[in-house]
C-alpha positions as CSV (number, residue, x, y, z in Angstrom):
1,X,83.2,123.3,79.4
2,X,86.6,125.1,79.7
3,X,88.8,124.0,82.5
4,X,89.8,126.3,85.3
5,X,93.3,125.0,85.1
6,X,94.9,123.0,82.3
7,X,98.3,121.4,82.9
8,X,99.7,120.5,79.6
9,X,102.8,118.2,79.1
10,X,104.5,119.5,82.3
11,X,108.0,118.3,83.1
12,X,110.1,119.5,86.0
13,X,113.4,118.3,87.4
14,X,115.4,119.5,90.4
15,X,118.5,117.7,89.1
16,X,119.0,115.8,85.9
17,X,116.3,113.3,86.7
18,X,112.7,114.6,86.2
19,X,110.4,114.6,89.2
20,X,107.4,115.2,87.0
21,X,107.4,114.1,83.3
22,X,104.8,114.9,80.6
23,X,102.1,115.5,83.2
24,X,98.6,116.3,81.8
25,X,95.6,117.3,84.0
26,X,92.5,119.4,83.7
27,X,90.7,120.9,86.7
28,X,87.1,121.9,86.1
29,X,84.5,123.7,88.2
30,X,83.1,121.3,90.8
31,X,86.0,118.9,90.7
32,X,87.2,117.2,93.9
33,X,90.4,115.5,92.9
34,X,92.4,113.3,95.4
35,X,96.1,113.3,94.5
36,X,97.9,110.2,95.7
37,X,101.4,108.7,95.3
38,X,104.5,107.7,97.1
39,X,106.8,110.2,98.9
40,X,109.2,111.6,96.3
41,X,106.7,110.9,93.5
42,X,106.1,114.5,92.7
43,X,102.8,115.4,94.4
44,X,104.1,118.5,96.2
45,X,106.1,119.6,93.2
46,X,102.9,119.5,91.1
47,X,101.2,121.8,93.6
48,X,104.1,124.2,93.5
49,X,103.8,124.4,89.8
50,X,100.1,125.1,89.9
51,X,100.8,127.8,92.5
52,X,103.5,129.4,90.4
53,X,106.2,128.7,93.0
54,X,108.3,126.9,90.3
55,X,108.4,127.1,86.6
56,X,108.3,123.9,84.5
57,X,111.2,123.2,82.2
58,X,108.8,121.9,79.6
59,X,105.1,122.3,79.1
60,X,102.7,124.9,80.4
61,X,99.9,125.6,82.8
62,X,96.9,127.5,81.4
63,X,94.4,129.3,83.6
64,X,90.9,130.3,82.6
65,X,90.4,133.9,81.8
66,X,88.5,134.6,85.1
67,X,91.6,133.6,87.1
68,X,93.6,136.8,86.8
69,X,97.4,136.4,86.8
70,X,98.4,138.8,89.6
71,X,95.6,138.0,92.0
72,X,94.7,134.4,91.0
73,X,91.9,133.2,93.3
74,X,93.5,129.9,94.4
75,X,93.4,129.1,98.1
76,X,96.3,127.0,99.5
77,X,96.6,125.0,102.7
78,X,100.3,124.0,103.1
79,X,101.8,121.2,105.2
80,X,102.2,122.4,108.7
81,X,105.7,120.9,109.1
82,X,107.0,123.3,106.4
83,X,106.0,126.5,108.3
84,X,108.2,128.8,110.3
85,X,106.9,128.7,113.9
86,X,109.2,131.6,114.9
87,X,107.7,134.1,112.5
88,X,106.2,136.9,114.6
89,X,102.6,137.1,113.4
90,X,99.3,136.6,115.2
91,X,96.6,134.2,114.2
92,X,94.3,137.0,113.1
93,X,96.9,138.6,110.9
94,X,97.7,135.2,109.3
95,X,94.1,134.9,108.3
96,X,93.8,138.5,107.1
97,X,97.0,138.1,105.0
98,X,95.0,135.8,102.7
99,X,92.8,138.6,101.6
100,X,95.7,140.0,99.6
101,X,94.8,137.4,96.9
102,X,91.1,138.4,96.6
103,X,90.3,139.5,93.1
104,X,87.8,141.9,94.6
105,X,89.2,143.5,97.8
106,X,87.1,144.1,100.9
107,X,85.5,147.6,101.0
108,X,87.5,148.5,104.2
109,X,89.7,147.0,106.9
110,X,86.7,146.5,109.3
111,X,84.9,144.3,106.7
112,X,88.2,142.3,106.2
113,X,88.6,141.8,110.0
114,X,85.0,140.7,110.5
115,X,85.4,138.1,107.7
116,X,88.6,136.8,109.3
117,X,86.9,136.6,112.8
118,X,83.8,134.9,111.3
119,X,86.1,132.2,109.7
120,X,88.0,131.7,112.9
121,X,84.7,131.3,114.8
122,X,83.5,128.8,112.2
123,X,86.6,126.7,112.7
124,X,86.4,126.8,116.5
125,X,89.6,128.9,117.1
126,X,88.2,132.4,117.6
127,X,89.7,132.4,121.1
128,X,93.2,132.1,119.6
129,X,93.0,135.2,117.4
130,X,95.7,137.1,119.4
131,X,98.0,134.2,119.8
132,X,101.3,134.0,118.0
133,X,101.2,131.4,115.2
134,X,104.1,129.5,116.8
135,X,102.1,128.8,120.0
136,X,99.5,126.6,118.2
137,X,99.3,122.9,117.9
138,X,99.4,121.3,114.5
139,X,95.7,120.8,114.4
140,X,95.0,124.4,115.4
141,X,97.4,125.7,112.8
142,X,95.7,123.7,110.1
143,X,92.4,125.4,111.1
144,X,94.0,128.8,110.9
145,X,95.6,128.3,107.5
146,X,92.3,126.9,106.2
147,X,90.7,130.2,107.2
148,X,93.5,132.1,105.5
149,X,92.9,130.1,102.3
150,X,89.2,130.7,102.4
151,X,89.2,134.4,103.0
152,X,90.6,134.9,99.5
153,X,87.2,133.5,98.2
154,X,89.0,131.1,95.9
155,X,87.7,129.3,92.8
156,X,90.2,126.5,93.5
157,X,91.2,125.2,96.9
158,X,94.5,123.2,97.2
159,X,95.3,121.2,100.3
160,X,98.7,119.5,100.8
161,X,98.1,116.5,103.2
162,X,95.8,118.5,105.6
163,X,95.2,115.5,107.9
164,X,98.8,115.0,108.9
165,X,98.6,117.0,112.1
166,X,94.8,117.2,112.6
167,X,93.2,115.6,115.6
168,X,90.6,113.0,115.0
169,X,87.6,115.2,115.9
170,X,88.6,118.0,113.5
171,X,89.5,115.5,110.7
172,X,85.8,114.5,110.3
173,X,84.8,118.2,110.5
174,X,87.4,119.1,108.0
175,X,86.2,116.7,105.3
176,X,82.6,117.6,105.9
177,X,83.5,121.2,105.5
178,X,85.3,120.4,102.3
179,X,82.3,118.6,101.0
180,X,80.2,121.8,101.5
181,X,82.9,124.0,100.0
182,X,83.1,121.8,96.9
183,X,79.6,123.1,96.0
184,X,81.2,126.4,95.1
185,X,84.8,125.7,94.4
186,X,87.0,123.0,92.9
187,X,89.3,121.2,95.3
188,X,92.6,119.4,94.9
189,X,93.6,117.4,97.9
190,X,96.9,115.6,98.4
191,X,96.7,112.7,100.8
192,X,98.3,109.3,101.6
193,X,95.0,108.0,103.1
194,X,92.8,106.9,100.2
195,X,90.5,105.1,102.6
196,X,89.6,108.3,104.4
197,X,89.2,110.6,101.5
198,X,87.5,108.2,99.1
199,X,84.1,109.1,100.6
200,X,84.6,112.8,99.7
201,X,86.7,113.0,96.6
202,X,85.2,112.5,93.1
203,X,88.2,111.4,91.1
204,X,91.9,110.4,91.7
205,X,95.2,111.4,90.2
206,X,98.0,109.0,90.8
207,X,101.4,110.8,90.7
208,X,104.7,109.0,90.6
209,X,106.8,111.0,88.1
210,X,104.0,110.5,85.6
211,X,100.3,111.3,86.3
212,X,97.5,108.8,85.7
213,X,94.0,110.2,86.1
214,X,91.3,107.8,87.5
215,X,87.8,109.1,86.8
216,X,86.3,107.6,90.0
217,X,86.8,107.8,93.8
218,X,87.3,104.0,94.0
219,X,90.6,102.5,93.1
220,X,91.9,98.9,93.2
221,X,95.3,97.4,93.7
222,X,95.2,96.4,90.0
223,X,94.6,100.0,89.0
224,X,97.6,101.1,91.1
225,X,99.8,98.5,89.5
226,X,98.8,99.6,86.0
227,X,99.4,103.3,87.0
228,X,102.9,102.4,88.5
229,X,101.8,103.9,91.8
230,X,103.4,101.8,94.6
231,X,100.7,102.0,97.2
232,X,99.2,99.0,99.0
233,X,95.5,99.1,99.9
234,X,94.6,97.2,103.0
235,X,91.0,96.8,104.0
236,X,89.7,96.5,107.5
237,X,86.0,95.6,107.2
238,X,84.5,98.1,104.9
239,X,87.0,100.9,105.6
240,X,90.1,100.8,103.3
241,X,93.4,102.2,104.4
242,X,96.5,103.0,102.4
243,X,100.1,102.2,103.3
244,X,103.1,103.6,101.5
245,X,105.4,100.9,100.2
246,X,108.4,103.1,99.5
247,X,109.7,106.5,100.7
248,X,111.7,109.0,98.8
249,X,113.8,112.1,99.7
250,X,113.0,114.8,97.3
251,X,109.4,115.8,97.8
């Protein structure tokens, strides 16, 4: 089986010190990969490279032939804290803007609008369609940007710490939604909370400058030590939680 995305010996540095070094990863149809690692370890940089926002100094990212270069069907849910809340755009227009990346455009604007409204209704924020994006709470904004990612009908969905500003009720709904979406698209999910995502992901990529791929959704403290991934797993009953040991400045 040919991978959707093949990251081959990728190295990237913002300064003289690499943030990512000799990273290798293959993403296949049906994958649900949880990306973990400390702040500053390179997780967000890896996502930026996949999305084409940065160009690696070494190595290359290969995309399968059915992921066209100019309208590559990759959905992206960014971190809310990095968004400009003052940008003058409505919720509905945010969602519709995602359709620009569809490899096969909607037949007309009415069909595009209906698809956007259907997604907003599914996420429980249809009543906010005319609101400015800056008026939303973090959780509401996550719902809207997930709609924007999905309207492009992606083959790969990338989420950068989607649970950071999500309320507890929607967090459960979000992961159940991702489980269903994974039946028709690969998912790459960055998160600090291994305990929460382990019930949904299939494999784990530990990123701390280097990338270590773990072909299971269960990971032990011994594994993390071998992978040089400074996270500490603390278990409360049967529900594991993950606590960051160190924090960096460059991610």
